[in-house]
N, C-alpha and C positions, 0 to 999 in steps of 0.2 A: 444462429445455426437457417440453414438456406438450401432446401432442395433443388440442386441444377433440374436434375431429371428422376428418373424413377430408380436410378441406381445410384446416383451422387450426391452426395451431402457436403456442405464446404462451410466453414465459421471463421471466424475472425477475431482472434482474440484482442488486436491491437491492431490500430490503433482505437482507441475506444471516444475519442472527443479529437478534434483539429485544434490547434494553438498553433498563433503567428509567432509565438514569443520561442519556440524552439526550432532551429535550425535545419533538425533531422525528423524523420517521422516513423517510429518502428513499425514494421509489418510482421504480425506473427498470426498463424491460425493452423487448420486442420484441412483434410479432405480425407474420405471414406468413400470407397466404391469396391464394383468387382470386376472392372476392368483395369489395364494396365494404365497407369498416370504416368504421364509423362513431363514435361517441359509446364511450370508453372509462373506465371508473372503478373506485374501490374500496369496497366496503360496509363502513361503519364506524359510529360512533354519529351521523354525517351523511354524507350525500353526498358525496364528493370526486371532482369532474372530473379526468382527467388529460389534461397536453398533450400533443400529437403531437410529436415533433421527426424529424429526419433520421436516419437509421440508414446510413450508405454500407455499413457492414462487414458488416452482416445484408443488406444487397443483395448484397452481393459472393457471399455465403453460401449465398444461397438465388435464385441467378440465375430459375430456371422460376416464380417466383411471381411473379404481377402486382399484390398488394398486400403491400407490405413498410412498415412503420412502427415507429417508435420513441416509448415514452412516459416522459414523467418527471411529479413531483408530489412534494410534501413534507406528511406529514400530523403534525399533534400526535399525538405517541406515548401519551398519556390518552385517544384518540379511539378507538383498534384495539382490535381484539376479540382480546384476549389474545396469545397468539404464533400468531395466522394474519392472511392477508390474504386478501381475496375480491375476486377481479378480475372484472370482468363488461362486458363488450362487445357491441355489435350490429354484425354479420356478416351483412350482406344483410336479410332478414328475421327474421333469428333472435339471440334474445340468448342468450350463452353465457357462461358465468362457472367460475372456477376457485377452489377455495381453497388456500393456497399454507401450510404447517404450517410455523413456524419455531423454531429451537432459542432458547431465551435465554442469552446471554452477557454477562458483567461483563469479559472479557477486553480488556486495553488493545489490541491489536491490533485487535480487532474492534470496538471503539470509534473507533479512530482511520480503520479503513478507512470505518465508516459516516459519520465527517464528512468524509472527502473525498467521498463519493459526497453529501454535503448541501450543499456548497459548490460541486462541480461543476455541482449540478442548480438552485442558485440563480443561479449565473451564465449558465446557460442562461435563464432564467425572465427575468433582466435584460435580456438579448441581446432578448429577444421584446418586453418592455415597450418598449425604446426602440423596436424596429422597427416596433410598433404605435402609437407615440406615445400610450400610456396615461397619464394622468393618476392613476390609479388601481391602484396596482402590486400585480402576482402577485409580483414578488421582494421581499425584505425587504434591506436595506441591504447592499450586497457591501463597505461600506468603513465602519468604525467609527474614530471619533477619541474619544479618553479624555482628559480634561483632569483628572489627577490630583491637582492642585493649583495655583493663581492664585498660588503665592507665588515669587518670584523673588530670587537674591541679588544681580542686577545692577540699574543705573537705564540702561538705554541710551536716548539723548535723542529717537529719533524712535519711540520704544515707546509706545502708547497708556495704558500703565501709568501715566505719567507726569502724565498729562491729565485720566483719569479722576474720575468721582465717587466717592470712597473711600466712601462710605454706602451708595451703590450697588452696590457690588464689593468685599465685605469678603473677607478674606483666608481659606481654608478649605480641605480637602482632601476627597476622594472616599472614602466608607466602603466597604469591601467587598462590604458587602450589595447593592451595587449590581450586580455582577457576577452573581450571581446573578438580578438583575432584569432584566438585558440577556442571560441565558442563551441563549434561544430566537434571539436574533438572534447571538450568538457563534458559536453553531452555525454559523449558514450563512455568517458574512462571511467574506470572504478574506483580507481585510486588516485590521489594528489598529493606528493611529498613536498614539503616546504624546506628545501635544502640545495645546496651547492657551497660555492666559497667564500660563505660570509651567513651571518647571523639575520635572518630573516625580519626577526623584532626590530633590528636596527633600520629598516626601511622606512622612511615616513609614510610610505604608502600599504605598510602593513595591514591594517586594520580595514583599509578599503579592499585591498585584493582579496583578503581572507572572506570578507563579507560576498564580494561577487561570485567567488568560489563555491561557496555555501549555497549558493540558488542552484547547482549543476547537480547538487546530493551525492557528490564522491566520498568515500572513505577518506578523510584528511588526517596527515601524519607529518610532525615535523620534528627537526633536528633541533639542538638548540645547545650552547655549551654550559648552560646552567645558572651562569654570572647575569643574565638579562631577562630573567623571568618574575622580579620582584613585583611587585603592589601594581605599578604601572599594565602590567599584562595580562595577570593571572586571569582578573573577572573575565575578560573578554575573551581569553581562550578558553575558558567554562562554557561561554556564553555561543561561542559559535560551533561547538560539537568537536573542535580537531579531538580525534579518538586515540590519537596514538602520539607519545613524546618520547622520543630517543634524546639523552642526556650523554653528554660526552666528558667522561670521567677517566684519565690515564693514572690512576694509582688509590692507592687506599689509605695513606697515610696524607698530612699536610704538606710535609717536605718534599715529597714524589709529587705532587699534584702542583705546587707550587710554580717546578722545573720542567714538566711534563706540558703543563695547561697555560702557566703564568697565571694562574688564578687560586683563589682559596676553595680548597675543599670545605672547610665549615660554613663559607658563604653560599656555595652551590647546594649543599644539604638542606639549609636554612630556605633557599628559595623553593625546591623541590617539595618540602613538608610545607611551606606556606601555601604552595598550590594544594597540597592533600587536605591544609586545613580548611581551606577557604569552599573546598568541594563540600565537605563534611557540614560548614556552616550554612551554604545555601543547599544542602540537599542535592545536590547535582553530580552528576557521575563525572569522575577526573580521567584525563585521558589514560588511557595505559601506558606506564612507566617503564622503558625499556634502557639499557646502560651500553654506548658505545665505549669498549677499551681498545686502542691503540697499542700493541703490544712492542716491546723493546726488551733488550736485558736489564735497563733501568727499574724496570715496573715488573718483569715477567713473575718474578717470587710473590708478588702481593694477590695474585688471582685467588685463593682461598680467603684470603683476607676480604676480599672485595666482594666475593659472595655473600660472605655475614653483612658486608655492609650494604648491600642490594637489598637484603632481606629485612632490615633494619628499617628501612626507608621508601620500601613500597614498590620496588623495581621488581618485575616478575621474569624478565630476560637479560642476558646479557648478549652482546655481538662481539665477538673479539677478531680483530683484525692485525695483520701485519705491518709494521709501519714501514712504507717505503723509504726508499735512500735519494732525497731529491739533491744532496749536497753531499761530497766526501765524507764532511766532518762526521755525517750519518751512519757511516760504516760501521764504528766501533760497536755502537751498540745496536745492531743489525741482528735479529732472529737467525738469519741465515748464518751467523758465524758461530752458534749454539743451539743446533737444529736437534742434536738428541735431549740435549735440557730442554728447550721449547717444547719438543712432543708430548715429552713426559708432562710438563706442567699443565699442558693443554689437558691431556687427556684427565688428569688428578682433578683440575675444575670441571670440566664437565659431570664427572663421577659423582665429586662432591656437592654440586650445583641440583643434581638430580636427588639428592639425600636431602635437601634443604628446599625442595618446592622453586627452585631457578633452573630456567631451561638458559643453558651455555653453549652459544653456537661458536665452536670452535673453526680457525682457516683448515683449509684442505692441506694433506700431509705435504711435508714438503717433497717436490719434485714431481708430484701429480698434476694431471691435467684435467680441466673440468669445462664441461660445454656450458656455452655461454648463449643465454635467450634474451638477452637486450635488447637487440636492434627488431626483434620480432615483438616488441611489449611496450616499450620505453620510448619517450619522447622527453628528452632534457633540453628545457628551457632557460638559458642563459637571462641575464638580467637586458641586455642591450638586442636580445631576439634573436642571437645567434642559436642554432638547434643541433643539438647532439642527439646519436640515438642508440648510444652508452654513456656510463658516467664515468668510463678510465679518464683518468688527468683532466678532467673539462676546466682547463685553463688554457689561453693563448703561448703557444712556444713555438721555438723553432731549433729542432725539426717539430713539427707536430707530434703530439702524443693522445690526441684525439681526432675524433672523424667528424666533421662537421658537414651537414646538408643542404646548409644555405641559411637566410635571416628570414624570419617572419615577416619583417616588414618589406621585404623585397621579392620573395617565393611564396606560392601556393602551399596550403597545406598538403594536398597531393603530391607535390614534390619533393617537398620535405621530407615526406613519408615513403614514400613510393619511387622516389626518381633515381636516376641511374645509379648514385652512390651508393643508395639506402639496398637497393636491389642485388648490387654486386657484392657488399657485404653480407647481406643475405647468404648469398649464393656460396661465397666461402665459407661460411660456418657450415652450411648443409653439405658440403662437399661437392656442390654443383660446379665451382668454379675455383678460380686462383683465389687462394686466403688473401685478402686485404694485410698491407706491411704491420696497420696498427693493432687488429687483431693479433697477426703472427708473434707480437712480441708484447701482448698485454698479460699485465700480471694477475688479471682475473681470470685464464684461461691456464696458467699455468705458473706453479709456485715454486718459482726458482729466483735466486740471487739475480740470474741476468736480467729476470723479466721485472723485477722490484727495484731495479738499480733507474731511475729516470731523473739522471741529473739534470740541472736547469741551467741558465744563465744566472749567474749571481745579480739579484736584484740592483739597480743600478740608482 
C-alpha cells in the first residue's frame, strides 16, 4: 500500500512476484482518494489501460474516502520492464505514478497464485464483455475444449462418425506442441474439457497432454464412453486431478446399450465402479460422475430406470440430449416424431431425479429458441489445430455445419479468437449484425426437426 500524496493511496494485489514461466502477468489492485479518478494504466513496451472494477472490501476498509475503485488487467509478460511495474493514473488534474519493484520467483506456490489471479481477472473481463455486449472481446476463452484424437473404439448408430466423409475427416491425434501454442490462453482458462469426436484416452499422447494441462491449474473435465476406463488409465486419472467425468450411456439395460452404444453396459459399469473403488483404496477424491444420455424413441422409456442405475453407481447428474439426424435411417427413431410423449418422459425424469437426489438436465422444449453463449467463451481445438468457437457438429462436412476461425499452426491466437469471423458471429448473436448462416440453422439455438436434421454424405 503506497501513499501517492496526501489524498491518494494505491495498492497492488497482483502480481506478487514476476515469473518467466508464464506468458501473462495479472494486474489487480485498488486506489482510494477524495478526488475524481479517471484513467489508470501501466507503463510497458506499449501502454495498457486497466479496467475499473467494484471493490466492496476496500470500500468497507476506507469509508471516509469518496472515491474507491478497483482495477484489473492482463499484460503479456514479455512487455513488462523487467521486475518492475509502473502504474499511472489521473487523479483530478494531476497524473500520478508509482513503480512497484517485484522479486522474480519460479516457486510453484507463487506460480499457482499467479495463475489463480489470471483466471479470476479473465472471468471478470468475460463478465464485463457480456454486460457490455462486445463482439471484440477483452477476455480470452474461459472454456477450452481439446479434441486429443478423433479415434473411437465404438460405432454408435446416432454418431456423425458413421456418416461423415472419411476423406475430409482423417483419423489423427493432437501433438503436444499444440499445448505450448495454446499456453497464453490456457493460463487464463478456468475450464478445460477433454472431448471431441473421439476418445481422449485412445490418444498415444493422452497422459503427456493431460500432464501439461495440469500445470495451468484449470478445472479439467473429460467425456468417456466407459469402455476405455480400465486399470490402464484409472490411476492416472486420479493422480492428474481430473475433477469431472461424463460417461455416455444411452440405455438402462444390456440389449439397449448394445444397440445404442455397440458396447456392454455391464462392462461400462464395471469400469466406472473400478474407478470409484480405486479412489477409496488410495484415499483420493474421485472425479464427479455425470451421465450423458442421447435420447431417441428406442430408449426414451428407460429414463426412470436410468436414474436408478445412476444412483446405484455413483453418478450425481444426467445430461439428456436429443439424437441428431445425420442420416435418413435415423428419422424413424427421432423424438421429433413423438414430441408429446418425449416431453412427458423428460418432465417425469426430472421430477423423479429430484426425489432421488440426481440432477437431471433435460433438453429445451420442442420449438423453443435458446440463447447461445459459446462464441463468447469457448475455444474448441480440433486434433489437427483447426479452431471452432462453438461445438456444433465439429466435423468437416460439405456444406459446412460448423464455424471455423482458422488453424492454430497457421494463425495467431488473437486472430482465431477475435478475428473478423469471430466478431461477425458474435455481432449476429447480439442482434448487432447479420446472423451467421450456421448459427441461424443451429440445433442448439432452436429445438426443431429442421435444425436437428444434419444430413451428411454417407461415408466413403
